[in-house]
N, C-alpha and C positions, 0 to 999 in steps of 0.2 A: 141393204139396210143403209140410211143415210143420216147423219147427225147434223142437219140443216139447224134443228134447234135441240138443245139438250134441255131436258128438265132439270130444274134446280140452280141453273146459272142465275146470278144476280142476287144471291143471299149472302147476306152480311155475315162473314165467319170470322172469328178471330184467328190471328196468324198461329198455324199449327207449330212453327219452328220457336215461337217466343218463348215457351216454359224452358226449353234447353237453354236459349241464349241468355235470359234474364236470371238463371240460376247457377252462370258460371262455365255452362257447357259448350261455349264457343270453341271452335276449331281453328284458330287463327295461326298462320305461318309462323309467328314470332315464339307462339307457345309450343311447337311441335319438335324442337331440336332435341336429338337424343343426348345422353350424358357423354361428355367428350368431344362434342363438336367444335370445331374451329370457328373462329369469329374472323369476318371480312370487314375491313374499311377501306374506303377508296380516297386516294388523293385526287383533289379536283384543282383545276386552273383557278387561279385568283384573277386571270387576264381574260378580256373578252376576245382578244386576238394577238397571238403571240406566235413566233417560231420556238419550237422545242430544240435547243441547241446541245444540251446534255441532260440526261436522266440517270443518276448514280445512285444505286441502291444497294451497293455493298456493305454499308454500316448497318442498313436497316436489316439485310439478311443475316448478319451475325448477331443480333440483338437476341436476348433470351425469349423463349416461346414462340419465336417467328419461325412459321413452317414455309411460307414461300412469300416471295413478292414478284408480281406478275406486271411486266410493262409491254410495251409494244413489241420490244425483241422477243419476248416469250410467247405473245399471241401469234406473232408471225412465224415463230418456229412451229407452234401447234398448227399452222395452217387455217386459222381462223378466217372466214370471209366477212364481207361487208353486210351491214344490215339491210335486208332486202325491203323495196318498197312495194307494197301490194296494190297500190293505185296509180296507174300510169298519168302522167301529164302530156297533153298533146297541144300543139299550136292550132291555129285557125285551119290549117292544111291537113291536119291530121297527123303531123309527123311527131313521134314521141321524142323527148328530149332525153338526155343522157344525164342523170343527177349526178354530182360528184360521190364518190364512195365514201360512206360512212362506217369505219371500221370501229370494233368496240374499243380499242384503244388507238388512237391515231399517232402515227409515228413521228410527223414532221411539224405540227403545229396544233393549236387549239383554237376553236373559233366561236367559243362563248364561255362566260364565267361558269364553272361548275362542270366543266367537261372533264372527263376522266384521263388522269395521266398514269396512274399506277393503282395497282390493288395489292393490299397487304392481307395475308392470312395468317393468325396467330392462335395461340392457346386460349387467351383472354381478349376482351374487348379492349382493356386498357392496353395491352401490349400490343395490340394491332394499331391502335392509336398513336402510341408512343412510336413505333417504328414507321408510319407515315410520316411522322414529323422529321424523322431521320433522313428521309429521301431527298438528295439534293437536285435541284432542277434549275437549270439556266434557261432563262426565257429572254426572247427578244422581241419585246412589245411592239406590235405593229398598230396602225389606226383601225379603229373600229367604227362600224357603221351602225346605226340605229335608224329607226324610222323617224325621219325629220317631220317636223309641223308644216313645211311646205312641200310634203310628197306629192301633192296633185299639180304641182308646179312644173313645166317643162324643164329637163335638164337635172332635177333633184336626184341626189346619190341614193340608188337603190340596190346597189349591189356591193357586197364586201369585196375586196379587192381580189381574191383568189376564186371567185365564182366562176365557172366557166361559161364561154360566151353563148353555148347553146341552152342556157336556162330559158324558159318560156316566161317573159314578162309582159306579155301583151295578151290578154285574155278577154274575148269578145263573144256575147251571144245575143241574139235577137235580130229583127229587122230594122236596122238603124234608119233606113230611108223612109220606112212608114212611120216611124217614130218621129222623125224631123218634119214629115209632112203633117202630123197631126199638131206639132208644136207651131208650125207656121199658122195653121188655121184656128188656134186656141184662141178663146174669149179671154183666159186667164192663165198664167204660169206662176206656179209656186215653187220656190227653191229653199231646200235646207241643207245644211252640211254639219258634220259631226266627226270627232275623233273618238271612236270607241277604244277604250284602254284595253291591255290585257288583262284576263282574270286566270286564276289559279283554281284547280278543283277541289282543293280543300277537304278531302275525304278524311274521316275519323282514322283510317288504317292507313298509314304510309306504305309503300310498297315493301316487300321483302323477298328473301330467295333463301330456300333450304334445299341444298342438294345433297344426295345421299347416293352411296354406290352399294349396289347387291349384285355380285358376279359381274356380268357384262352389261349391266342396265343401270343408269343414272336416273333416279327419280328426283324432279325438281318440283317442289311445293312452293306455290307462289300464288299471291292473290292477283286474280286475273278477271278479265270479262269473257273469257273462253280459253279452255286449253288446247284446241285444235288450231288456233291460228299461231299460238306460241310454239306448239310441237313442231309444225311445219317450219316456221320461220327460224327458230333455235337450231334445228337439225340442220338448216342450210347455212347459218353461220357458223356453227361448228364443225360443219362438214363432216358429220355423223350419218351412219345409216339409222332410218326412222327407229328401227327396233331397239337402238341404244338408249334412247331417250324416251322416259315416261312424264308426263306434264299432269300435275295434280292440283286443283284449287278446291280447298274446302270452304269455309265461312271467309267472307269479304265485308270488309268494313268500308263500304262505299266505293264507287268505281267513277261514274259520270263521263268516261271517255279515255281519261289516260291510262286507264289499267288495261286496255286493249292490247296496243303496240307491244312489240317485243323491244327490250332495253339492253344494253350492254352489261348491266350488272347480273342479268340472269344467265346470260352465256358464260360470263367470266366466273360466276360461282359453279357451273356445271364442269367448267374446265378444270378449276382448281379441285373439286372433289374427285374427278377422274383421276388426275394426275398424281394426287396425295393418298388416294383410297381411304379418304375419311370424310366424315359430314362437314360441310361448310355452310354456315349461316350468316347472312347479311340482314340487317334491318335498317330500314332508312330512318333518318333523322329528319325532323320537320324541314330544317333549312335545306337539305338535300332535295325535299320534294319540291320546294320552291325554285331551286336551281338547276333542276335536272329533269323534272317530268315535264312533258308536254303541256305548253299554256295554250290560252284560246283568245278569240276576237283580234285586237290590234288592227283595226280598220280606221282608214280615213277616207270619207267618202261625201259626194254631193249628189243629193236626188233631186230631180225636177218633174214636177207633176202637172199635166196640163188639163184643163177643164173646158168644157164648152159653155154657151151661154145659159144653160139650164143647171149647171153645176156637174153635170156627168164627165167622169173621169175618161180622158181620151188616149192619154199615153203616159207612160213613166220611163224616165231614163236615169242610170246612175253612171257616175264615174268614181272611180275609187283606186285606191292603193292597198294592198292586203300585204301585211308582214308574214313571210313564211319562215323567218328565223334563218339559223345558220345552215340548216341541213332541210332536205326534203324529209318530212315526218313520214314514218312507215306505213300508216294506214290509211289516212285520209289527208293528204297534203292539199286537196283542192277544195276543203270545207269552206274557205271564205268565197269562193267562186261558185261551186256547185249549191252550197247552202243557201246563197242568196237567190240563185236562179230559180230554185225550187219555188220561193214564196214571194218573189218580189211583187205580185199583184195583189197579194194578200186574199182577202175576202171579198174583192171587188171585181166586176166585169170590165176590165180595161182592155180594150182592143190592141194596142201596141206597147211594146216594151223592149228595152235593150240595156245591156250592160257592157261597159268598157271598164276592164279591171287589169291594172298592172301588179305584179307582185314584187316584193322587195325581199331579198335574200341578205340578211343582216347578221352582225354578231350578238344574237340573241337566241333564247331556247327555240326549238322549231314548234310550231303552232299546228294544232290538230282539233279534234271535236273534244269539246267540253260541253255539258247539257245544252243542248240547243243547236250547236254546230252549224254556226252561219246565220240561224235564223233571228236571234234577239236582236242583234244589230240592225238587221233588215227591217224588223217591225219599229224599232226605235226611228229609224230614218222615216219610213212611209207613214206610220201613224202621227209622226209630228208633222208631216207635210199635209196629211188630211186636216188635222187640227188648225194649221196656220192656213190652209185654204179656205177653211170655215170662216176664220177670222177676217181674212182679206176680201172675201166675197158677202160677207154678212149673213151667213147660214150659221145655224147651230150645229154643232159637232155630230150629234147624232142624227140629226136630219139629212145632213150631207152623207153620211156613210148609208143611210137607209136607202137612198135613191141610186147607191152605187153597187149595192150587193149583188152577187150572182144569185140567180134566181132558178135557172135550170140545170139539172145534172143528168149524165156526167158532163163536166166543163172543161173544156181544154183551153188553157192559157195561152197567151201569145210567145210564151216562151217554150211550149210543147208539153207541159205537164197536165195529167188528166185528174180533176177533182172528182172523186168517185160519189158521194152522196151527200146531202146535209139540208139544212133549213136555215140559212144565215140570217133572215129576217127574223125568224123567231128566235134565234140565239140572243140577237140585238135587244130585242124587246124583253126577252126574259133576265138579262143582264142587267138592264134598266131597272126592272122591278125588284130584282134581288139586292141591288145596291142602293134602292131608294132614291133613286136619282131625282124624284119629284120632291124630296124633302130637303134637297141639297141648298137652295135658297135661305131657307131658315137657319141651317147650320151654318152657312157662311155668315149670315147676319150676326149669329150668337159668337162666331169667332172674332168679327169686327168689333164687337163690344168688349172683348178681351183683349184688344190690341193686337190681333193675331190675323194672318192671312190664311184664307182656306181656297184649295183649288181641286177641282174635279177633272179626272182623265179617264178617256176611253181608250181601248185597244181591241181592234178586231184582229185575230190571228189565226193561224193554222200549223201545221206541222206534216211534211211527207215523211211518213215512217219508211225506216230504209233497214240496213244491216244486211246479213247474208241469209238468203233461204237455204242454207247448207245443213241439212238435218236429217240425221235417222232417228226415230223415236222406237224405242223397244219396250214393251209392256209384258209382264210375267205374273200371271195369277198363279200364286204359290198354294202348296199343300197345307200350309199353316193358317190360311184365310186372310192373307195379306196379299197386296198387289204392289210390284215394284215396277216404277216406271223410270226410263233412263232417257234423258234428253240432253241436247248438246248446246242449249243456252245456259247462261251462269248467272245465278243470283248474286247482286251485291247489297241486298238488303230491301228488295222488292216485294219479298213475300211469294217467291215463285213456288215453293213448297206447298204453300197454302192455295193459290190460284190454279195451279196444275193438277193438285189433288181434287179440286172440286170438279175440273172437268173430266178427270178420269173417273171419279165417283159417279158422276151425272152419266157418262157413257155406259157404265156397268149397272146403274141403278142400285148403288151401294152408297155408303158414307165416306166423307173424307178422311177419317181416322185410320181406315184400312189401307190407305195408299202412302206408299213411300217414295219420294222423288229422289233419284240419284243423278248428279251431275257432276262435271269437274274431274274426269279422268281420261286421259287420252288412250289408256289401254283397255278400257271396258266399254266405252262409247265410241260407235265406229266413226261418226262424223258429226261436226257442228259448228256453226258459224259464230257462236257465242252470243253475247248480248251487246246490242248497240243500235242507235237509231230507232228507240222504241218499238223493238219488234219482236220481244220475246213471246208474249202472249199470243200474238197473231202465228208465229212459226210454230212454237212447241204445243199451244193447246190445239192447233188444228191438226197437226201431225199427231199427237198423243191420241186425239178422239178417233182417227183413222187406224192408229195401232190397235186400240181397244176393239174397233170393228173387226179387224183382222184376227185378234184374240179370240172373240165371240164366234167367230166363224171357224177358227181352228179347234174349238172345243166341241163343234157339233157331232164329230165322229165318235169321240169318249161319251157324249151324253146319249146318242143314239145306242151305244153298245149297253150303257147302264139302264136305259128304259126299255131295252129289247124292242128297238122300233127302227125302221129305216131312216137313213140320214135325211131324205127328202122330206120326212115327215116332222122333222124336228124345227121349231121356231123359238125363237129368242122373245121372251115376254115378261117384261118388269124384272129383271135380274135373275132370270132362270131359264132353263131350256123345258120346253113343253112338247109333247105331241099334239099335234094339230087336231083341234076338234075335241080334244080330251081334257079332264082335269088332272092328267098324271104329268107331273113335273119334278126337275132336280135342279137344285140351285148351283150356281157358278162354282162356289167354294166346295161344295160337295164334289163335284165332277173333279175338280183340282185334287182334293183329298184323296179319291179314291182311283184316281187315273194319272196322277203326275201333273207338273206345272204346265200351264196352258200360255202359249207364247204368239204374240202379234207383233209385227214389224210394219212400219211405214215410213215413207220417204215424203219430205216436204215438195209438194208439187203444184203449189199455186202462187200467187203474187204475193210478195211482203207489204207492197205498198198499201196504205190507207191515208186518208186525209181527215185526221180528227181536227176539228175547229173549236175555237172559243171566243168569247167577248169578255174582256176584263173592266171593272169599273174600280177607281181608286179615287181617295180623298185624301188630301194632305192638309196638315196645318203648320204654318211657318211662322216662327218668331222673328220678327224683323229686325230686332235688336241683335240676335246672335245669328241669324241665318239658319238656325238648328230647323230641320224637317221632320216632322212627326207624320207617320202613316197611320191615320186615324181610321181609315176604312178600307176595305177591300173584298170585292165580291166578283164572281164570274158565272157564265153560262157556258155549259161544256157539252160537246158533242162527243162521245167517245165510242159511239156505235153500241153493240152488245157489251153489257158490262158483266163480268165474271163475279167480283166481289166489290161491292160499293166502299167497303171499308179500305181495302187496300187502294182503291181508286182515290179516296180522299187524303190517304197518305201521301200518294204520288202527286197529286195537286198540292198539297201543303209544301212538301219539301221543293217542288218545282217553282212554286210562287216565292218562297223564301230565296232560292238561287237568283230568280229574276230581279227581286227587290233588292238584295245585296249588290248586284250589278249596277242598279239603278241609283243608290244612295250611298255606297260606300266601297265597294270592292275595286281595286286597281293594282296592277303589279307595274311598277314605274322603273325604267333604266336611265341612268344618266348619259350624258352625251359621249362618256368614255365606255358606254356598255357595261356598268356595273349596276346590278339588280339593287334597287333601293327598298324592296319589299320582300328581302330574304327571311324574315321571320314574320310570327304573327303580332309582334310590336308594331310591325310596319305594314300590315297587310289587314284590314278590317274585314270582319265577316258579321253577317247579322246574327243577334241572339234572340231569345225569347221576347225580351223587353222590347225590341226594335219591331215587332211585328204584331198587328191585331189580330183579332179572330177572323178566320177565313169562311167566307160563306160562298157555297157553290150550289147551283142547281144543275141537273142532268137533262138535256135535250137531245138524246141520242137518235140517230139515224142509222141503222146498221149498213156496214158496206157490202157491197156484191162482190168484193174483191177476194173473200174467203167465207168458207163453208159456215163459221160462226158467226159472221157478221162483226168482227172485232176490230176496232181501231186502236192503234198503239198511242198511249197518253203521256209517257214518261216524261217528254221534253215540250209537250204542248204548253203547260203553264209557264216554264221558264221564257218561251217565246213572246209571250204578251205581257207579263208582269212588268219588266222594265220599261215598256213604251207607255203602260198605262199610268205608273208613277211619274215618269217623265213629263208626261202630258199634263197631269195634275199639278207638278211643281210649275211648269210654265203658265198655267193658268192661274194660279195664285199669285204669280209675278206680272199679270196683265199681259200674258202673251210672250215673256222675254224667256226664251229657252237658255238653259244652263247645260254645259257640257257634262256628259256623266262621267262618274258617278257625282251626283248633286249634293255635295259635301256642304256644311255649313259655311265653310270659307267660302266656297264659290257662290253660292247663294246670297250672302252677306254682300260680297262684292257686286253681284248683279243689282242687289237694292241700293247699294250706296255708291255706285260708278267707280 
């Protein structure tokens, strides 16, 4: 049996989890603390860089209701180790660098504002806060390094003073000699440069940790993107045997990347619960999210594009500096480099490419993946260069793109990545139709009559789905007529319970309401890589389909006995077992009811990678008196391969567009020269609201991938990758070709208009 095509996929089905969530049935970590749980508060550094001369907690420990104060001395006594780095960084010669050890509480110095100095555990949240204020800390402030505006200049300060000398700060990829030959022979060269500011994840539910002790096991309930990554890394930090720790994730109010890594707060909550033998609850405040969770982007780059006389792209190169922050992030520290390398040539057939990127280690929060993971800033550069090249050579933006698109698949990029399938020319034409590009001149004329400026922007983009293909899926057909399916990925609001139920139901020839998806428990699910890199539907759907196949095979013995036939004569037909050549049948659930549960297991055994693609079309209107930008229209064409549920896909697209548009028009996390975060609250960090967004239009132009049995391409980050570039190009078009550094706020646009 093979599930190359499952009947029923592609049907629009409302989310099965929504009735529970919309009627108050959510199971979020902050809601699950038992009566009598202790409350944790963290004392955080107000300095970006300082030596810790003294931490005196005696007065705090003596305060009423205080159960414990944990400092670096207590974590050292307990034997806590450093936070492990899951992705190694190597130099051009293949040598791995040794990053500075990051302990849950560092004993000698702090390296960014918000770093933990002490943890207070008390009977009430108020008592814990009061005790934290009573801790006396003597700091010796040190000079702080942030990413300077002239970071691309030789000799710019890119390392904080105690960064070890073996940090890799010169990362290169591609054939630089071939690129230089192409530029030397080019008929035209276009150059663009940009500073891409930091952004925050901004999830609805901040992080939390509830640690409970039962016997010799500590159960940590925490919102995450995968319990197995946390189980492995937290056991290593705590230096506990794996069987002492259980990690559980129930409902999650958004992840986007920063809920995948381990954090000090989770390890410290477990330590406190273990030592006190009482439940310990920590719930993050919004400012803590801004100060302590991993950030994203923060890139200063220049991109150069070479063209021949016919307008064909012959080479692209980037020189950049990426801010890694104060520490090497635990999961994806190479996001700025690897993310750019995957997509630098975009949808275009460019023969030569190279990247020269230095990394800065500064007194700021570490940088890791947030939705898009290095690709949105890459496409903002590349697509701005394509538009500028079109203006400089007298060509139309769409026409220049059309003659440079990849036409044949599989396509190997000059940086070594292989695009699996697609019809990029068809995507571009479909996007232009969906966005009514033909009607743009009339809309621009109408804007001019109202005293407004109107611009049109395109973005051709793709995403190389990733994540870990580390998955064991288990399916059990139960005697009560339901199917339980266990998976190692983790939903943070994407609708996994619905999409996976559709796949399992299609495999068994039944209805999705019979399927129950179980996830988020390190004790009951053998292994899983979690959710990240737009990979969950690829990993879990294909593995669940194979587990269903295994369960069907496993049930043939019982079916043969019940039908009084030889096993070799039993066939699977439309949701039932049948004796070949007869009309004698027995249903799947009847077999389970009469013979006991039927189980099937499968390991993920294919490639995670797929290359979904899209073309976005944006139109903006600008008020020249104020500089205010209104996003008036937004449309796209999308290749997501085989679609499991078009309603869920539309939701992913809408959310991804909003994230990219926020980065284009308003989102930026700023540090001052002393390393103080100026965007520590939502009063200072703007995020898009419903009134900022137009109706989104999209059309599906899918070409299934050959890289997995169901033909699925991951789509979660694709819209974010292209939205910012399309909006930025529309703003530049409205301003007569003048680019504005993102985010294109009203102030920046007004200054561009008025000099």
